[in-house]
ZAMARGU-4260 file (C-alpha; in steps of 0.2 Angstrom, whole numbers, plus 5000, padded with zeros to 4 digits):
<rodrens>
0) 5522/5192/4394 | 5530/5207/4389 | 5534/5209/4372 | 5549/5222/4375 | 5557/5211/4387
5) 5557/5193/4378 | 5573/5188/4370 | 5573/5186/4352 | 5578/5166/4353 | 5564/5164/4364
10) 5550/5174/4354 | 5557/5163/4338 | 5554/5147/4348 | 5537/5153/4354 | 5533/5156/4333
15) 5540/5138/4329 | 5529/5132/4342 | 5513/5141/4334 | 5516/5135/4320 | 5519/5117/4325
20) 5499/5118/4334 | 5494/5125/4316 | 5501/5115/4306 | 5491/5099/4304 | 5476/5111/4300
25) 5486/5121/4287 | 5493/5107/4275 | 5476/5096/4277 | 5465/5108/4269 | 5475/5108/4252
30) 5480/5088/4255 | 5459/5086/4255 | 5455/5098/4240 | 5470/5093/4229 | 5479/5111/4230
35) 5497/5112/4234 | 5503/5110/4252 | 5517/5119/4249 | 5508/5135/4243 | 5496/5133/4259
40) 5510/5138/4270 | 5517/5151/4259 | 5501/5158/4259 | 5498/5156/4279 | 5515/5165/4281
45) 5512/5178/4268 | 5493/5181/4273 | 5497/5183/4291 | 5511/5196/4287 | 5498/5205/4277
50) 5485/5205/4292 | 5499/5210/4303 | 5502/5225/4291 | 5484/5230/4292 | 5483/5229/4310
55) 5498/5237/4314 | 5504/5221/4321 | 5493/5223/4337 | 5483/5207/4336 | 5493/5192/4340
60) 5484/5182/4327 | 5490/5167/4314 | 5480/5164/4298 | 5481/5147/4293 | 5469/5137/4279
65) 5451/5137/4281 | 5441/5123/4283 | 5425/5132/4278 | 5432/5130/4259 | 5434/5112/4258
70) 5419/5106/4253 | 5415/5120/4241 | 5434/5119/4234 | 5430/5100/4230 | 5415/5105/4220
75) 5422/5119/4212 | 5436/5108/4206 | 5425/5095/4199 | 5413/5108/4192 | 5424/5121/4183
80) 5443/5115/4186 | 5455/5121/4196 | 5459/5137/4188 | 5443/5144/4189 | 5442/5139/4208
85) 5458/5148/4212 | 5449/5164/4203 | 5433/5161/4214 | 5444/5159/4230 | 5453/5176/4226
90) 5435/5184/4224 | 5428/5178/4242 | 5438/5191/4247 | 5425/5203/4241 | 5414/5197/4255
95) 5427/5203/4269 | 5428/5220/4260 | 5410/5223/4261 | 5408/5217/4278 | 5425/5229/4284
100) 5416/5242/4276 | 5399/5239/4285 | 5408/5239/4303 | 5416/5256/4299 | 5400/5263/4294
105) 5387/5255/4305 | 5397/5244/4318 | 5399/5229/4325 | 5379/5225/4327 | 5375/5228/4308
110) 5385/5212/4304 | 5376/5203/4318 | 5359/5210/4312 | 5362/5203/4295 | 5370/5187/4300
115) 5360/5181/4315 | 5362/5163/4323 | 5348/5157/4314 | 5357/5160/4299 | 5374/5156/4302
120) 5372/5139/4312 | 5361/5130/4297 | 5373/5137/4283 | 5390/5131/4294 | 5380/5113/4296
125) 5377/5113/4277 | 5398/5117/4274 | 5399/5102/4285 | 5387/5089/4279 | 5387/5094/4261
130) 5401/5081/4255 | 5399/5069/4268 | 5401/5056/4255 | 5417/5062/4248 | 5424/5058/4267
135) 5416/5042/4268 | 5422/5038/4249 | 5439/5043/4255 | 5440/5032/4272 | 5437/5016/4261
140) 5449/5020/4248 | 5441/5028/4233 | 5446/5041/4223 | 5428/5046/4214 | 5423/5029/4207
145) 5442/5019/4207 | 5446/5008/4223 | 5465/5014/4225 | 5467/5007/4240 | 5459/4989/4245
150) 5442/4991/4255 | 5448/4981/4270 | 5463/4990/4271 | 5458/5007/4269 | 5444/5006/4281
155) 5457/4999/4295 | 5469/5013/4292 | 5455/5027/4291 | 5447/5020/4308 | 5464/5019/4315
160) 5467/5038/4311 | 5450/5043/4316 | 5453/5035/4334 | 5469/5042/4337 | 5462/5059/4332
165) 5448/5056/4344 | 5458/5050/4358 | 5469/5065/4357 | 5455/5077/4355 | 5449/5069/4372
170) 5462/5063/4383 | 5478/5073/4377 | 5485/5088/4389 | 5494/5103/4385 | 5501/5107/4368
175) 5497/5089/4363 | 5477/5092/4364 | 5480/5107/4351 | 5486/5096/4339 | 5473/5080/4336
180) 5474/5083/4317 | 5494/5081/4317 | 5493/5066/4328 | 5480/5056/4319 | 5488/5059/4301
185) 5505/5053/4309 | 5498/5037/4318 | 5488/5033/4300 | 5504/5035/4292 | 5515/5024/4302
190) 5502/5011/4298 | 5501/5014/4280 | 5521/5013/4281 | 5518/4997/4289 | 5505/4989/4277
195) 5516/4995/4262 | 5504/5009/4254 | 5515/5024/4253 | 5525/5028/4238 | 5541/5038/4241
200) 5545/5041/4221 | 5539/5059/4223 | 5550/5061/4237 | 5564/5054/4229 | 5563/5065/4213
205) 5560/5081/4221 | 5575/5094/4224 | 5578/5100/4242 | 5575/5117/4239 | 5561/5124/4225
210) 5549/5136/4221 | 5533/5130/4223 | 5523/5128/4208 | 5510/5143/4209 | 5492/5142/4202
215) 5485/5151/4186 | 5468/5159/4192 | 5454/5162/4179 | 5438/5171/4183 | 5423/5163/4180
220) 5406/5172/4183 | 5397/5154/4188 | 5413/5150/4200 | 5414/5165/4209 | 5396/5167/4212
225) 5396/5150/4219 | 5412/5155/4232 | 5406/5173/4237 | 5393/5168/4249 | 5404/5153/4256
230) 5414/5168/4264 | 5398/5171/4276 | 5405/5157/4289 | 5424/5162/4290 | 5420/5180/4293
235) 5407/5174/4306 | 5422/5163/4313 | 5434/5179/4311 | 5423/5189/4321 | 5423/5176/4335
240) 5441/5172/4332 | 5445/5191/4337 | 5434/5191/4352 | 5441/5176/4359 | 5460/5182/4358
245) 5454/5199/4365 | 5447/5190/4379 | 5462/5179/4382 | 5473/5195/4380 | 5462/5206/4390
250) 5462/5218/4376 | 5447/5223/4364 | 5454/5223/4347 | 5437/5226/4340 | 5441/5246/4347
255) 5460/5244/4343 | 5463/5241/4330 | 5445/5240/4325 | 5435/5224/4318 | 5436/5234/4301
260) 5455/5233/4301 | 5456/5216/4305 | 5442/5210/4292 | 5451/5220/4280 | 5468/5211/4284
265) 5460/5193/4282 | 5452/5199/4265 | 5467/5205/4259 | 5476/5188/4263 | 5461/5178/4256
270) 5463/5189/4238 | 5482/5188/4238 | 5483/5169/4243 | 5471/5164/4231 | 5478/5172/4217
275) 5494/5163/4216 | 5486/5146/4221 | 5483/5143/4239 | 5468/5140/4250 | 5459/5154/4259
280) 5465/5158/4276 | 5455/5162/4293 | 5459/5163/4309 | 5463/5148/4320 | 5455/5143/4337
285) 5470/5133/4341 | 5482/5147/4340 | 5471/5155/4353 | 5471/5140/4363 | 5491/5140/4362
290) 5491/5158/4366 | 5481/5156/4382 | 5494/5140/4388 | 5508/5150/4386 | 5501/5167/4391
295) 5512/5174/4377 | 5502/5188/4370 | 5517/5196/4359 | 5511/5199/4340 | 5530/5198/4336
300) 5528/5179/4340 | 5516/5177/4326 | 5528/5186/4315 | 5542/5173/4316 | 5528/5159/4314
305) 5525/5165/4298 | 5541/5168/4293 | 5544/5149/4297 | 5529/5145/4286 | 5536/5153/4272
310) 5553/5146/4274 | 5545/5127/4276 | 5537/5131/4258 | 5552/5132/4249 | 5559/5115/4256
315) 5554/5104/4239 | 5557/5087/4247 | 5544/5092/4262 | 5530/5097/4251 | 5532/5080/4242
320) 5533/5071/4258 | 5516/5079/4262 | 5508/5072/4245 | 5512/5053/4251 | 5499/5053/4265
325) 5489/5039/4259 | 5470/5043/4256 | 5462/5032/4268 | 5472/5043/4282 | 5464/5058/4274
330) 5446/5050/4274 | 5447/5045/4293 | 5452/5063/4298 | 5437/5070/4285 | 5425/5059/4295
335) 5428/5068/4310 | 5432/5085/4304 | 5415/5087/4292 | 5405/5081/4307 | 5414/5093/4319
340) 5410/5108/4306 | 5392/5101/4306 | 5393/5101/4326 | 5398/5119/4325 | 5383/5126/4316
345) 5371/5115/4329 | 5382/5123/4343 | 5379/5140/4336 | 5362/5137/4337 | 5361/5130/4354
350) 5372/5144/4362 | 5360/5158/4356 | 5347/5147/4362 | 5338/5148/4344 | 5320/5143/4347
355) 5314/5131/4333 | 5297/5129/4340 | 5296/5146/4332 | 5289/5143/4315 | 5299/5156/4308
360) 5315/5150/4313 | 5311/5133/4309 | 5307/5137/4291 | 5324/5146/4290 | 5333/5132/4296
365) 5325/5119/4286 | 5325/5127/4269 | 5343/5130/4273 | 5349/5113/4276 | 5338/5104/4263
370) 5342/5116/4249 | 5360/5115/4254 | 5365/5097/4258 | 5351/5093/4242 | 5363/5103/4230
375) 5347/5114/4223 | 5353/5126/4209 | 5345/5139/4201 | 5350/5146/4184 | 5345/5161/4176
380) 5353/5163/4159 | 5371/5163/4164 | 5369/5168/4181 | 5368/5151/4192 | 5368/5148/4212
385) 5369/5131/4219 | 5374/5120/4234 | 5381/5132/4249 | 5381/5148/4240 | 5363/5146/4236
390) 5357/5141/4255 | 5367/5156/4262 | 5360/5168/4251 | 5342/5160/4255 | 5345/5159/4273
395) 5350/5179/4274 | 5334/5183/4262 | 5322/5172/4273 | 5329/5180/4289 | 5327/5199/4283
400) 5308/5195/4274 | 5300/5183/4284 | 5290/5192/4298 | 5293/5189/4316 | 5281/5178/4326
405) 5275/5177/4343 | 5288/5164/4349 | 5302/5172/4339 | 5299/5187/4345 | 5298/5183/4364
</rodrens>
């Protein structure tokens, strides 16, 4: 659709539609990690505008909360606390700047050489499976070791939320197929209302208009070293997202405005959003699907979506309402979400036809999975790497250091 001939009201309506498609995933991440959902909306809006500034508003991309950071954020908050986690999230942008510089210097091929599928696949699987126990705990009504919702009630609500999400993803058509998380949360919320486990006290006490409560980041070296390698997965996701939207719109955005600019825009967005307390942002496949469905490739649509997200962030009662979503509803969604992330890692290996009959490939995948899921930690003085960050570094080093065998070479 031509950007120059579209009425303003229609562009604004398309922007609202994009926000609706991305809304469920955008607010789910902070709800699962303990971050502020209002700041997630603000971050998505501000991050998208920063991205558009860096790319000269040429790419129809909306940035929303990144699923890749859910498990690392939960672990980091438990280990170092929320302020240190926010500082680490802001620092994760370092990897984006490095990637942008490498692309500018050596071209896109260098990133593929450094991070091939045999590295990316198992790292993404670890991100999905690393905190599977947390998802199961929430689905059964537990917050840590405390049973906050009776087991039978919790598992029933979680199962209904999960089933609604799966059926929407499998059977729905049109725009509804793009919002399975939103449908699952809505159905689970209605069931929770029916059994009386929703507490509206926060909503009644909240103001209609309120400034989001900004976080105060602290910069803890251990937390930063843990979080920075996590950015490997969303960077690869970013490259895939740019290629996908380019395929849909018939343009090569890796050439104009250039992949280095899109990576820089995403990195700056991650940096700024982390500094005021929001979750890291990334490109959204749901939005690409909506663009493909509506054939509206006008980047101004994303400007409207960003503006609406920023406005919603200042509606205090709306933010409070989001925080009333019960634990089992989130747990049911997490079971599917974490499994889906692991599935994407497996799909990465399958799509690239990574041959696991090769001893070299098998070594890389095996060591990455076990060290990541097992939570192995390496500490030298104050320097520490563990879990996802350690397995990501190991995967890259093993891929660069291990000699090719006959099967891998073929």
